[in-house]
N, C-alpha and C positions, 0 to 999 in steps of 0.2 A: 475595470475590476470586475472580479468574479463572484456570482452568487453560488454558493457551494450547494445551496439547498434544490435550487433550480437544476443544476448540472446534475447533481448528484440524482435526483430521477429521470431526468432526461439520460442519461447513461447507462441506469437501472432498466429504463424501457429499453434502450439500444441492446444491452448485453440479452435481455429476456430476448428480444426477436432475432440475436445472429446464432447462428448454426454452433459456435464455438462459445457462447454463454459469457462472452465478455466483450468490455469497450470502454475504451482509455480516451484521453486526453492530458495533453501535457499545457500545464496550465503559465506557469512561469518558467522563466527560463533565463537568467543571471550569471555570465560566467560557468563557475562550477556549481553552482544551484540550480536545481528544478523541482517542481511540483507537479505531480503526475495525479491525476483523478482516473482512478480506475472501478469499473463494476464489474460483478463476478456474480452467476446465480449460484445459488447453493448446488455443491457438489463440483464446482469446477476449480481448477487449482493451477495457480502460475508456476509450473515447472521449477524444478530444483534449479537456484543457480548462485552465481557468485553474488556477494553484498558489495557496491559500491565502497567508496572511504567513509562515509558517512551516511546515516540511513536512519528515518523512522515513520511508522505507519499510522496515521489517524483515522479511526473507523468513525465513518458519518451516519453507513447504514448497515445493519446486521449484523452479523457474529463471522469473523475469522479465524483461524487457527495456525502460526507458523509454524514449522519444521525445522527442528533444528536449536530449540530454545525449549526451556522448562517451564513454560508458562501456561496459564489457563484462557479457552480462547478470549479472544480480544470482543468487547461489546462496543454498541455506539458508545461516542463519548469519550474512550478509552484510548490514548495514545503509547506507544511503545517503540522503544529504540531497538533497531533491527543486529541482528547477529551478525558479524564479520565473517561467519563461518557458511558455507552453502546452504540455504533453505528455501524453501518452497511457500508458497499463500495458499490454505485451503478455505473457503467459501463453507460455513456449515450452515448459511441462510443465505438468499437474498442479500450482496453486500455492496456497498462501497466505501471506499476508502481515498485517501490523500497520500501518496508517497511523497516526502522530500528526501532529496538525495545531492549528495555533495562530491562532484566526482573529480578527476583529475588534480587533485591536491595531495601530498605525499602524508602518510599517516606519521603521525610524530606523538601521539600519546594516546594512551586510551580514552575513550570518549567518556562523558561524566553523564551517570546513568540518571532516567528521567525518576521522579521522588510521586 
């Protein structure tokens, strides 16, 4: 069992010490399901990339902006469905988020939107 609060602080500390300003750890991997904890210092960006078949982003600490979607910045406690279009993730403040992805399965329908 993973303690997200402790892991978030540990990875944020590691990101602050890293030249590239980020730290990540794959927490869960079960078939096509993956959950990854990612920490980014303010101003650090995950470069534009393709989205997996299904993905969500839950902010644990800080404030993030996802390019390619028309949403305001995401803050701690918020979760968002990620676009199927190319996008990037920019940390507007030191941030930690949980990325949940489903890979290796065919897209059969539009995903449900979070309320």
